[in-house]
C-alpha positions as CSV (number, residue, x, y, z in Angstrom):
1,M,-36.3,-23.2,180.1
2,S,-37.0,-21.3,177.1
3,L,-34.9,-19.6,174.7
4,T,-36.1,-16.4,175.4
5,T,-35.8,-16.8,179.3
6,S,-32.0,-17.8,178.7
7,I,-31.2,-14.9,176.7
8,S,-32.9,-12.4,179.2
9,N,-31.3,-14.2,182.4
10,S,-27.5,-13.7,180.7
11,P,-24.9,-11.4,181.9
12,R,-24.9,-8.2,179.9
13,K,-22.6,-5.2,179.7
14,K,-24.4,-2.0,180.7
15,P,-23.6,0.9,177.8
16,G,-22.1,3.3,180.2
17,K,-19.8,0.2,181.4
18,I,-18.7,-0.4,177.8
19,L,-18.1,3.5,177.1
20,L,-16.0,3.3,180.2
21,Y,-13.8,0.5,179.3
22,F,-13.6,2.3,175.8
23,L,-12.6,5.6,177.1
24,G,-10.3,3.7,179.3
25,G,-8.3,1.9,176.7
26,L,-8.2,5.4,174.5
27,L,-6.7,7.0,177.4
28,A,-4.4,4.0,177.8
29,L,-3.4,4.0,174.2
30,L,-2.5,7.8,174.1
31,L,-0.5,7.5,177.4
32,V,1.5,4.8,175.9
33,L,1.5,7.0,172.4
34,F,3.0,9.9,175.0
35,V,5.4,7.9,176.7
36,Y,6.6,6.7,173.4
37,V,7.3,10.0,171.9
38,M,8.8,11.2,175.1
39,L,10.9,8.5,175.0
40,V,12.1,8.7,171.4
41,S,12.0,12.4,171.3
42,K,14.5,12.6,174.2
43,V,17.8,14.4,173.0
44,D,21.0,13.9,174.9
45,P,23.5,16.7,174.4
46,P,27.0,15.8,173.4
47,K,30.2,15.3,175.2
48,P,32.4,18.0,174.1
49,P,36.3,17.4,174.9
50,D,36.6,20.6,176.9
51,I,33.7,22.8,178.3
52,S,35.9,25.2,180.3
53,A,34.2,28.0,178.3
54,M,31.2,27.2,180.5
55,Q,33.2,29.1,183.3
56,W,33.7,32.1,181.3
57,H,31.9,35.7,182.3
58,R,31.7,38.4,179.5
59,A,33.6,41.8,180.2
60,E,31.6,45.4,179.8
61,P,34.3,47.6,178.8
62,S,31.7,50.0,177.5
63,R,27.9,50.1,178.1
64,G,26.5,47.6,175.7
65,F,29.6,46.5,174.0
66,Y,30.5,42.9,175.3
67,T,34.2,41.1,175.4
68,I,35.1,37.5,176.3
69,G,39.1,37.3,175.3
70,N,39.0,38.2,171.6
71,N,35.6,37.3,171.0
72,W,32.7,40.7,171.3
73,F,29.0,41.8,170.9
74,R,27.9,45.3,170.3
75,K,25.2,47.3,168.9
76,S,25.8,49.6,166.1
77,N,24.7,53.0,165.6
78,S,22.6,51.4,162.2
79,G,20.7,49.4,164.7
80,L,22.5,46.1,163.6
81,Y,23.5,43.9,166.2
82,E,27.4,42.3,165.1
83,L,29.3,39.5,166.7
84,Y,32.6,38.2,166.3
85,I,33.5,34.8,167.5
86,E,36.5,32.6,167.2
87,G,37.7,29.1,168.4
88,A,36.9,25.6,168.8
89,P,33.0,24.6,168.3
90,F,32.2,24.1,172.2
91,E,34.2,27.4,173.1
92,R,32.5,29.2,169.9
93,G,28.8,28.5,171.4
94,A,29.3,29.3,175.0
95,V,30.9,32.5,173.9
96,N,28.0,33.5,172.0
97,G,25.6,32.6,174.0
98,K,27.0,34.5,177.0
99,L,27.5,37.6,174.7
100,T,24.3,37.6,173.1
101,K,22.2,36.3,176.2
102,E,19.5,39.0,175.9
103,L,19.1,38.7,172.3
104,L,18.7,35.1,173.0
105,V,16.3,35.4,175.2
106,K,14.0,37.6,173.8
107,Q,13.9,35.6,170.1
108,E,12.7,32.4,172.2
109,D,10.0,34.7,173.9
110,Y,8.8,36.4,170.4
111,F,9.1,32.9,168.7
112,N,6.8,31.3,171.5
113,E,4.5,34.4,171.4
114,Q,4.3,34.5,167.3
115,I,3.6,30.2,168.0
116,N,0.9,31.1,170.6
117,R,-1.3,33.8,168.3
118,M,-0.7,31.4,165.6
119,V,-1.8,28.4,167.5
120,P,-3.7,29.7,170.2
121,S,-5.3,26.3,171.4
122,R,-3.7,24.7,174.6
123,F,-4.7,21.6,173.2
124,Y,-3.6,22.2,169.5
125,L,-0.2,23.5,171.4
126,H,0.3,20.5,173.2
127,F,-0.3,18.3,169.8
128,L,2.3,20.7,168.1
129,K,4.5,19.9,170.8
130,Y,4.6,16.2,170.6
131,F,4.4,16.0,166.6
132,V,7.6,18.4,166.7
133,G,8.8,15.8,169.3
134,W,8.1,13.2,167.1
135,F,9.2,14.4,164.1
136,N,12.8,15.8,165.4
137,R,13.4,12.2,167.3
138,D,16.2,11.5,165.3
139,L,17.5,15.3,164.6
140,D,20.5,15.1,166.2
141,K,21.6,12.0,164.3
142,H,21.8,14.4,161.1
143,V,23.7,17.2,162.6
144,T,27.1,16.8,163.2
145,E,29.3,16.8,166.5
146,E,30.5,20.3,165.8
147,Y,27.5,21.9,165.3
148,K,25.9,20.2,168.1
149,E,28.6,21.4,170.3
150,E,28.1,24.6,169.3
151,I,24.3,24.4,169.9
152,Y,24.8,22.8,173.4
153,G,27.3,25.9,174.1
154,I,24.4,28.5,173.2
155,S,21.9,26.4,174.9
156,G,23.4,27.3,178.4
157,S,22.8,30.7,178.3
158,A,19.0,30.2,176.9
159,S,15.7,30.7,179.3
160,D,14.7,27.6,181.8
161,E,11.2,29.1,181.4
162,Y,10.5,26.9,178.2
163,Q,11.8,23.7,180.2
164,Y,8.2,22.5,179.4
165,I,9.1,22.5,175.7
166,G,12.1,20.8,176.7
167,S,15.7,21.1,177.8
168,N,17.5,24.1,176.8
169,Y,19.7,22.4,174.5
170,Q,17.2,20.3,172.6
171,R,15.0,23.5,171.8
172,I,17.7,25.2,170.5
173,L,18.5,22.5,168.3
174,N,14.8,22.0,167.3
175,Y,14.5,25.9,166.4
176,H,17.4,25.2,163.8
177,A,14.5,23.2,162.0
178,A,11.9,25.9,162.4
179,H,12.2,26.5,158.6
180,D,11.8,22.9,157.6
181,I,9.4,22.1,160.1
182,G,6.9,25.2,158.9
183,H,7.7,24.6,155.5
184,A,6.1,20.7,156.0
185,L,3.3,21.6,158.0
186,Q,2.0,24.1,155.5
187,N,3.0,22.5,152.4
188,L,3.3,25.1,151.8
189,A,2.1,28.4,152.4
190,L,5.7,29.2,151.2
191,V,7.5,32.7,152.3
192,G,8.3,34.1,148.8
193,C,12.3,34.8,149.1
194,T,14.2,36.4,145.6
195,S,17.2,35.8,144.7
196,F,19.3,37.0,142.0
197,G,22.9,37.3,140.9
198,T,25.1,39.3,137.7
199,W,28.5,39.2,136.4
200,D,31.0,39.5,132.9
201,E,28.5,42.0,130.6
202,R,25.6,41.9,132.9
203,S,27.4,43.6,135.7
204,A,29.2,47.1,135.2
205,D,32.6,46.8,136.2
206,S,31.8,43.0,135.2
207,S,32.2,41.4,139.1
208,M,29.7,39.4,140.4
209,I,26.6,41.0,142.4
210,I,24.2,39.3,144.3
211,G,21.5,39.7,146.1
212,R,18.8,38.2,147.9
213,N,15.4,39.1,150.2
214,F,14.7,36.5,153.2
215,D,11.1,36.8,153.8
216,F,10.9,34.4,156.7
217,Y,8.0,36.3,158.7
218,V,7.7,35.3,162.4
219,G,6.3,38.7,163.6
220,D,7.8,42.3,163.7
221,K,9.5,41.7,167.2
222,F,11.4,38.6,165.9
223,A,13.5,40.7,162.9
224,E,14.2,43.5,165.0
225,N,17.3,42.4,166.6
226,K,19.1,41.1,163.5
227,I,22.7,40.3,163.7
228,V,25.3,40.1,161.6
229,A,28.1,37.6,162.9
230,F,31.1,36.8,162.0
231,E,32.7,33.7,162.7
232,S,36.6,32.3,162.6
233,P,36.6,29.0,163.6
234,S,39.2,26.4,164.5
235,Q,38.4,24.7,161.6
236,G,37.7,25.5,157.9
237,H,37.0,29.1,156.5
238,K,36.0,32.0,158.0
239,F,32.7,33.9,157.0
240,M,29.7,36.2,158.1
241,F,26.3,35.7,158.1
242,V,22.8,37.2,159.0
243,T,21.2,35.9,162.0
244,W,19.3,36.0,165.2
245,G,19.6,35.4,169.0
246,G,20.9,31.4,169.1
247,F,20.8,30.0,165.5
248,I,23.8,29.0,164.2
249,G,22.4,27.8,161.0
250,V,23.1,29.9,157.8
251,V,20.1,31.4,155.4
252,S,22.3,34.4,154.1
253,G,26.2,34.2,154.0
254,M,29.7,35.0,152.4
255,N,33.1,33.2,153.6
256,D,36.6,34.3,153.1
257,K,36.7,32.7,149.9
258,G,33.9,34.6,148.1
259,L,31.8,31.7,148.2
260,T,27.9,33.2,148.8
261,V,25.2,30.8,149.9
262,T,21.5,31.7,150.2
263,I,18.3,29.5,150.6
264,N,14.7,29.7,148.8
265,A,12.1,26.8,149.7
266,A,11.0,24.7,147.0
267,K,7.5,22.8,146.9
268,S,8.0,19.5,149.3
269,K,5.8,16.5,150.4
270,I,5.3,16.2,153.8
271,P,8.4,14.2,155.1
272,S,8.1,11.5,157.3
273,G,11.0,12.2,159.8
274,S,13.8,14.2,160.6
275,A,17.5,15.0,158.4
276,T,19.8,17.4,158.1
277,P,18.0,21.3,158.4
278,V,18.5,23.3,155.4
279,S,20.1,25.8,157.3
280,M,22.6,23.0,158.6
281,V,23.5,22.1,155.4
282,A,24.2,26.1,154.0
283,R,26.3,26.7,157.0
284,E,28.4,23.4,156.3
285,I,29.0,24.7,152.8
286,L,30.0,28.0,154.1
287,Q,32.2,26.5,156.7
288,Y,34.0,24.2,154.3
289,A,33.2,24.6,150.7
290,E,35.8,27.3,148.4
291,N,34.0,26.6,145.2
292,I,30.5,25.4,143.5
293,D,32.0,21.6,143.1
294,Q,32.6,21.9,147.0
295,A,29.3,23.1,147.6
296,L,28.1,20.2,146.0
297,A,30.1,17.3,147.4
298,I,28.9,18.7,151.1
299,A,25.3,18.4,150.1
300,K,25.6,15.1,148.2
301,K,26.3,14.0,151.9
302,R,23.3,15.4,153.8
303,K,20.1,14.1,153.4
304,M,17.2,16.8,154.0
305,F,13.7,17.5,155.1
306,V,12.3,19.3,152.9
307,S,13.0,20.2,149.2
308,E,15.1,23.7,148.7
309,S,17.2,26.1,146.1
310,F,20.7,26.8,147.1
311,L,21.6,30.1,144.8
312,L,25.7,29.2,145.0
313,G,28.1,32.4,144.2
314,S,31.5,31.5,143.8
315,A,34.3,34.4,143.3
316,E,36.8,31.3,142.6
317,D,34.2,30.4,139.7
318,H,33.1,33.6,138.4
319,K,29.5,32.8,138.0
320,A,26.6,31.5,140.0
321,V,24.5,28.7,139.9
322,I,21.6,27.1,141.7
323,M,21.7,23.9,143.7
324,E,18.4,22.2,143.8
325,K,17.8,19.9,146.5
326,T,15.1,17.6,147.4
327,P,14.8,14.7,150.1
328,D,15.8,12.3,147.0
329,S,17.6,14.1,144.7
330,I,19.6,16.8,144.1
331,G,19.9,18.8,140.6
332,V,22.0,22.0,139.6
333,Y,20.8,24.7,137.2
334,D,23.8,26.5,135.5
335,P,22.0,29.3,133.4
336,G,25.0,29.5,131.1
337,K,24.9,33.5,130.8
338,D,26.0,36.3,133.2
339,F,23.0,36.2,134.9
340,I,20.7,34.4,137.2
341,V,17.0,34.5,138.8
342,C,15.9,32.6,142.0
343,S,12.6,32.3,143.4
344,N,10.9,29.2,144.6
345,H,10.5,26.9,141.6
346,F,13.1,24.4,140.2
347,Q,14.9,25.1,136.9
348,S,17.0,22.6,136.5
349,D,16.5,19.8,134.1
350,G,16.1,16.7,136.4
351,L,13.4,18.3,138.9
352,A,11.6,21.4,136.2
353,H,9.1,19.4,134.8
354,S,8.2,17.2,137.9
355,N,4.4,17.4,138.8
356,S,5.1,19.1,142.4
357,N,7.0,21.7,140.8
358,I,4.5,22.3,137.9
359,E,1.8,22.6,140.5
360,Q,4.6,25.3,142.5
361,M,4.8,27.3,139.2
362,E,1.0,27.4,138.4
363,R,-0.5,27.9,141.9
364,S,2.3,30.0,143.7
365,S,3.8,33.9,143.1
366,S,7.0,32.1,142.2
367,V,6.9,33.0,138.5
368,Y,5.4,35.9,138.6
369,R,8.8,37.1,140.9
370,Y,11.0,35.6,138.4
371,K,9.5,37.5,135.5
372,R,9.5,40.8,137.5
373,V,13.2,40.4,138.5
374,R,13.8,39.5,134.5
375,E,11.9,42.3,133.5
376,L,14.1,44.8,135.9
377,L,17.2,43.5,135.0
378,D,16.5,44.0,131.3
379,S,15.5,47.5,131.7
380,N,18.2,48.8,134.3
381,G,21.1,48.3,131.9
382,K,24.2,46.8,133.3
383,N,24.1,46.4,137.1
384,T,25.4,47.6,140.4
385,V,25.1,47.0,143.6
386,E,22.9,50.2,143.8
387,K,20.5,48.8,141.2
388,T,20.7,45.4,143.0
389,V,19.5,47.3,146.3
390,A,16.5,49.1,143.8
391,I,15.1,45.9,142.3
392,L,15.3,44.3,145.9
393,R,13.0,47.1,147.0
394,D,10.7,47.3,144.0
395,H,7.3,46.7,145.5
396,K,5.3,46.7,141.8
397,G,4.2,44.0,139.8
398,L,4.9,43.4,136.1
399,Q,5.0,46.1,134.3
400,N,5.1,48.6,137.0
401,D,1.4,48.1,137.8
402,E,0.4,48.9,141.2
403,I,-0.7,45.2,142.5
404,G,-0.7,46.7,146.4
405,L,2.0,46.8,149.1
406,G,2.2,43.6,151.0
407,N,1.3,41.7,147.5
408,E,3.6,37.7,147.6
409,K,4.0,38.5,144.0
410,A,6.2,41.9,144.4
411,I,10.1,41.2,145.2
412,N,9.4,43.6,147.9
413,Q,6.9,42.1,150.2
414,L,7.4,44.4,153.3
415,I,8.1,41.4,155.2
416,A,11.1,40.5,155.1
417,H,13.8,39.5,157.8
418,H,16.7,40.7,156.0
419,S,17.5,42.1,152.4
420,I,21.3,41.5,151.5
421,V,24.3,42.2,148.5
422,F,27.1,40.5,147.8
423,E,30.4,41.7,145.9
424,P,31.9,38.4,146.6
425,E,35.3,38.7,144.5
426,K,35.8,41.9,146.6
427,L,34.6,40.7,149.6
428,L,32.2,43.2,150.6
429,V,28.4,42.7,151.5
430,W,25.8,45.0,152.3
431,V,23.1,44.4,155.0
432,S,19.5,45.9,155.2
433,T,18.3,48.3,158.1
434,S,15.0,48.1,159.5
435,P,12.1,48.7,158.4
436,W,12.4,46.0,156.4
437,Q,14.8,46.2,153.4
438,L,13.9,50.1,153.0
439,G,16.6,51.3,156.0
440,K,20.1,52.0,154.7
441,F,22.4,49.3,153.5
442,M,25.4,49.0,155.7
443,C,28.9,47.7,153.7
444,Y,31.1,45.4,155.5
445,D,34.6,44.5,154.3
446,L,35.6,40.7,155.1
447,K,38.7,41.5,155.1
448,K,39.4,44.2,157.1
449,V,36.8,42.5,160.2
450,F,38.6,39.6,160.2
451,R,42.3,41.3,160.5
452,L,40.8,43.2,163.6
453,R,41.5,39.4,165.5
454,G,39.1,41.0,168.2
455,M,38.5,44.4,169.7
456,K,39.0,45.9,173.0
457,T,37.6,49.4,172.4
458,D,33.9,49.7,170.9
459,H,33.6,51.6,167.3
460,E,32.0,51.0,164.1
461,I,33.4,48.3,161.8
462,C,30.9,48.7,158.9
463,D,32.6,51.0,155.6
464,T,30.4,54.2,156.1
465,S,31.7,55.6,152.6
466,L,30.0,52.4,150.7
467,T,26.3,52.9,152.8
468,I,23.7,53.0,150.7
469,A,20.9,55.8,151.8
470,A,17.2,54.8,152.8
471,D,15.0,54.4,150.4
472,P,12.9,57.6,149.8
473,F,9.8,55.8,149.6
474,L,9.7,56.3,153.3
475,L,9.1,59.6,153.2
476,T,5.9,58.8,151.0
477,R,2.1,59.2,151.7
478,Q,1.7,55.7,150.5
479,F,4.2,54.3,153.1
480,Q,2.1,56.1,155.6
481,N,-0.7,54.6,154.3
482,F,0.6,51.2,154.4
483,E,1.9,51.5,158.2
484,K,-2.0,52.6,159.1
485,Y,-3.2,49.3,156.6
486,R,-0.8,47.5,159.1
487,T,-2.6,48.7,162.3
488,Y,-6.3,48.0,160.9
489,K,-5.3,44.8,159.9
490,S,-4.3,44.0,163.4
491,Q,-7.6,45.3,164.4
492,L,-9.4,43.1,162.2
493,Q,-7.5,40.0,163.2
494,N,-8.3,40.8,166.8
495,D,-12.6,41.4,166.0
496,L,-11.8,45.1,167.0
497,P,-14.6,47.3,165.1
498,V,-12.6,49.0,162.0
499,N,-14.0,52.0,159.7
500,M,-14.0,49.8,156.3
501,D,-13.8,52.7,154.1
502,S,-10.9,54.1,156.1
503,F,-9.3,50.8,155.6
504,I,-9.9,50.2,152.3
505,Q,-8.2,53.4,151.4
506,T,-4.9,52.8,153.1
507,N,-4.3,49.8,150.7
508,P,-6.6,50.0,147.8
509,E,-5.1,48.1,145.2
510,F,-4.1,45.2,147.1
511,Y,-6.6,42.0,147.2
512,H,-5.6,40.9,150.7
513,T,-7.4,44.5,151.7
514,Y,-10.5,43.0,150.3
515,V,-10.2,39.7,151.5
516,L,-9.7,40.7,155.2
517,A,-12.9,43.2,154.9
518,G,-15.1,40.4,153.3
519,D,-13.9,37.8,156.1
520,Y,-14.8,40.4,159.2
521,S,-18.0,41.0,157.8
522,Y,-18.6,37.4,157.0
523,K,-17.7,36.8,160.2
524,H,-20.7,39.3,161.2
525,H,-22.8,37.7,159.0
526,N,-23.0,40.7,157.0
527,Y,-23.0,38.9,153.8
528,P,-23.8,41.3,151.0
529,A,-21.2,43.7,152.5
530,A,-18.7,40.2,152.3
531,L,-19.7,39.7,148.6
532,H,-18.7,42.8,147.6
533,Y,-15.8,43.0,149.3
534,Y,-15.0,39.5,148.0
535,Q,-15.7,40.5,144.1
536,Q,-13.2,43.4,144.2
537,A,-10.7,41.4,145.4
538,L,-11.3,39.4,142.7
539,T,-10.4,42.4,140.4
540,K,-7.0,42.8,141.5
541,V,-3.7,41.0,141.4
542,I,-4.0,38.0,143.4
543,A,-1.1,36.1,145.0
544,T,-1.7,32.7,144.5
545,R,-4.1,30.1,143.4
546,N,-4.9,28.8,146.6
547,E,-6.0,32.7,147.8
548,E,-8.1,32.7,144.6
549,D,-10.3,29.6,145.2
550,Y,-10.6,30.7,149.0
551,I,-12.1,34.0,147.7
552,H,-14.4,32.0,145.1
553,E,-15.5,29.7,147.8
554,Q,-16.6,32.5,150.0
555,I,-18.1,34.3,147.2
556,R,-20.3,30.6,147.0
557,N,-20.9,31.2,150.4
558,C,-22.3,34.3,150.9
559,L,-24.4,33.6,148.0
560,K,-26.1,30.6,149.8
561,K,-26.5,32.4,153.1
562,T,-28.0,35.2,151.2
563,Q,-30.3,33.4,149.5
564,T,-31.0,31.1,152.8
565,A,-32.0,34.4,154.4
566,A,-34.6,35.3,151.4
567,W,-36.2,32.5,151.9
C-alpha cells in the first residue's frame, strides 16, 4: 500500500464536526463559569437574634403620615421626605422598609430603568449581572453584622419583581456598592462632586460652615424622592443623613456630636474584588466617631473598593480635614488654614503626587472647580450659610465666564441629587429642595428633632425661620432655555428629529450642545454639518481631556468621510 493511499483512507473529522465540538466545549465552559459565579456570588442573609419586627405593621394616623411605635415617616411641605427610626439593627431596617415601602420599590424601579437605558442590550445586561455577582462575591464579608441585619430588615419590603437579579437581600446589599461599581466600571467618568468649609476668620461668626453638592446622577426620577433621615441606633451616636429608599449608607451626614462626613470620588484603578463600600465606611464613622481621630481609626480598619476623599468636619476639633483613602493606603490633608476645598483629586503629601492623581488633575474637571471655589471664597468676604448656598448654586466658570449650563467644570452642574450645608457646632443642617440645588434650602435642628422621640401627629419639623429662599435664577430666560435644552437633548438621544438652530440657541455657550449636534449629524451621514459643530465645540470650555480627545477624533473621522465622498 502506498503512502498516498494510506493517508487518503485514514479517518478524517469533518470541519462541521470540529466546529460542533468547539462550540460544545465553549458552551460547557460557559456553563461551568455560570454555575461557579452563581455559587460564589450567593449571599446568605444574616441571622438576627430577634426578627419579631418583621410582623409589625405601620399605622396611618393621617394621610401620608406613617408610624410604627416611635418611628415615623412623612412628606414635608417642602417636598422632602422625612424619616425617623430607632432601635436595634434588624428592627431599624424592618421599620425603615415598612414605613418607606413605596419609595423603596420606586427607587429600585428607577435604578433598573436607568440601567436599561444605559445598557439596552439584553446580552450585556446579563453580562453586567454576572460581573456584579462576581465583583460582589465577598461583599458580605466586608460589611459589619449590624449593617447586614439592618439591610436584611429593609429587604423584607423590597419588590419581588427583580428576583431574577438576585434575592431581595442580595440586591439591596449590592445596591450599597453601586457607587463603587460604577466608579470601577467607568474608571472614571466621575461625578464631579464639590465640597468646602470655612471657620474662624473665614466665617462671619467664626463658627464652622461646610457645604457640598452631591452630583450623583441616575436619571431625574432617582432624585425625586429624597429622604432626610434621622436615626437613633441602640448603639453609637444619633445622626442625620440624606438618602433614598432602601439605602442605609451615608454620602452626606452629621451626627449629634457635630461630626460631618461627605464623600468625593477620586481616580482609581479597577479593583479585583469586593471590599467595604465607601458609603458604609462613611456610615460607620458617622455612627461611632466623635472627632477626626476616631473617624480615621475607623477608616483604617476598613479596606475599600475604590479611592475616595472624605471631607470630615468636627465640632470638637473646630476644623475640617480631608481623609483620602485608596484600596492600599490612607492620607490626611489638613490645610492648616481656616478654610478647605475638596473636589475630585487628592491633596495630601502621600497621594497628591501619585501618577493616577496627576492624571486626574490634568484630564478631569476637578482642578478647575477647585479654583472656582477658591475664587468665590476669596471674593465673597467672610462666609455665611447664605453665601455657602450661593457658591453651591454657582454655574459659571472662572472669572465669571459663561461656560454653558450643565458643564462639569461648574460647581453647580444642574444634576445634583442633593446639596447640603452644615453648621456642626450648632447642630444645624440645610438640605436643598428640587430642582437640584436651586429650590429652597430647609433647615433642621438636630437637637430639636431628636428631642421629639417620635411623633403621633403630622407636623413640620424643619425650622422655617431659617429657610433659605429658592434661587431667583429659576425665573430667568436662561433657565427656561436650559429646560428646553434638556428636552431637545432627550429627543436627540432617542434619534428624533430636532431643529439644530433652535437646539443650539437653548445653551449656546455649552460645548456639549455642539457635540450632541455633531453626533446626530454624523450618525445621519451629514459629515460637513457634523464637522462644523465639532469645530464649534472646540471654541468652548470643555470639561475633560477625554471629551476633547473625542471631539478631535470625530473631526478626523468627518474629514476622512468627506474626502472619501469627494473621490
